[in-house]
N, C-alpha and C positions, 0 to 999 in steps of 0.2 A: 504494500500500500504506500502511496506517495504522501508525503507530509504536506500540510497547507503551504509552508514556505517554499517547498520544491515546486508545487503547483503554480504559485505566484511567479517564481522565477521562470518557469516554463512559459506561462502566459505572456510575461514581459518579453522574453526572448523572441517569441513568435510575433508579438505586436511590433517589436522593433525591426525584425528581420524581413517580414513579409512585405512585398511591394505595396505601397499605399493604395493603389487602385485595383488591387486583386479582388477584394471582397467589399460588400457594401457596409459592413459593420465588423466589430471585433469577432474573431473566430471562436468557435466552441471547441474546446480541447477535452478529449477523454484519454486517460492514461492508465495503463496497467504495467505489469512487469515486462511484457514483450513489446508493447506498441503504444505509439502516440497517434491518435486519430484527430485530424484537423478538419473541421467542417465549417465552411464559410457560406454566407448568403450571397447569391448573385441576383441581378435584376431579372424579373420575369419578363418574357417577351411581350411586346405590345401587339394586341390583336384588335381586329374590328369588333365593334360592339355586337353582341349577340352571337359570338363565335361558339360553335358546338363544343361539347365535351371532348370529342375526338380531336378537333382542331387544337384545342387548348393543350391536351395531353401531348400531341405531336410537337407543338411549338416548344413546350417545356423540355421535352426530350432532346429536341434539336438544339436548344440553348445550352443545355447541360453538355452535350457532345461538343459543341463549338468551344465552350469554355475549357473543357478538358484538353482538347487538341491545342488550342491557342496558348495555354499556360503551362503545358507539359514541361518545357525546358526550365522555366523559372521554379516550378514546384520540385523538380528533380534536384536542382541546385540547393534549395532550402532543405530538402529532405536529407541530402548527403551531409550537410553541415550538422543538422540536428541529430542524425543517427550517430555521427562521430562524437558529438558533445554529450548527448544524453544516453547513449548506449541502448537505444530502442529503435525499432523500425518505425517509420512514419507512414501513415496511411492518409489518404485524402478523400474528401467528399464535399458535396455542395447541397444547399437547400435552394430551391427555385420554384416559385409559384406553388408553394405548399408541398412540393415533392422533395424527398431527400434521397440522394443517390451517393453510394460509396464507389469510388473508382478502384481503389486497391484496399485490401485489408488482410491482416494476418489470420490464418486459421491455425491456431496453436494446438498441438495435441495435448489432451488432458487424460491422464491415466486414472482409472477408478476401478474398484472392485465392487461388484454387485452380487447380492444374494439372488437365489432363484426367483422369488416373487418380483423383485425389481427387474430382472432379466425378462420375465414373462410380460411385463408392461411394455418393454421395448419390442419384444417379439410380436406382441399384438399390434403395435403400431406398424410394424413391417408387414404383417399379414393383411392388415386393413388398407395397405397402400399409402399410408401417411408418410412413411419413410422407406428408404431403400436399404438401409443397414442399421445396425445397432448404434453406430456413431451418429447417423442422421437422426435416429429416433431420440437419442439422448440430447442432441442439440435442439430438437423440436420441443422437448420437455423443458429445457432451460429457458427457451424463448417464451413458452407459455407461462412459466412461473414469473419470469421477468415482467411480462405484460400485466399480470394480475397483482403484482406486489411491488410496484414501483415506489409507492409511498413508504412502505415498510423498509425496502432496501435503502432508500434515500436517508431515512432516519438512522438506520444501522451504520451507514457510511459516515454520517455526521458524528455519531457516537465514537466511532473508531478514530476519526480525526481529533476529537476532543481528547481521547486517551493519549494519542501521540503528542499533543500539545502539552499535556500534564507531564508525561514522561520527559519531554525535552526540558521542562522547567525544574525537574528534580535534581538532587545533588549528583555530582559526577561520582561514580563508583570506580575506584581504582582497584585492580586485582591485588589481593593481599599477598605478601611474601610467604611462600609455602613453608619456609624454614621457621617463620615466626609462630606458626601454629603447632609445630612439633613440641611434644613434651620434652623437658630436659631431664626427666627421671629415666635413668638407664638401668635401674635395678630390676632384676628378674624376679618373677613370683616364684616362691618355693612351695611346691605342693607335695 
């Protein structure tokens, strides 16, 4: 988990490093152990009044694709610097006209051990055509939990950040000298 101070430094670095005209407003950053995801808002395309849903959707997709191609070199340059500096992969995405699209992102393997009842849940999702594999089924379960527990997870993350702040304010603990703990009594017990 990243500390609030690290998150602020990261936000500051990206705010200072990204070209001024790349996004309409400050970017949204999401960070974990493997990845920094940068999502910025880009302007929605202008359409004629009364444009159909299909036309609006196609225009937004076209704008996203145009942005992705036009800014590729600049984003790669920033990502290389950030990856070197922060030791995490950088992924990019945009928000445009209410649509959110990720260009690149890390799919990190996560190992887990599941008991039979848990494996049966995954196998049922596969049999029902919801997922192609146990890995897909587990990812589907995580997305479902995430969708229904966003408030609870946000509160938990805030609590963890508070714990980190309190720990950071605590006294520094220095390792004790191992020889200081040894007893000076060298007499043997006579049984």
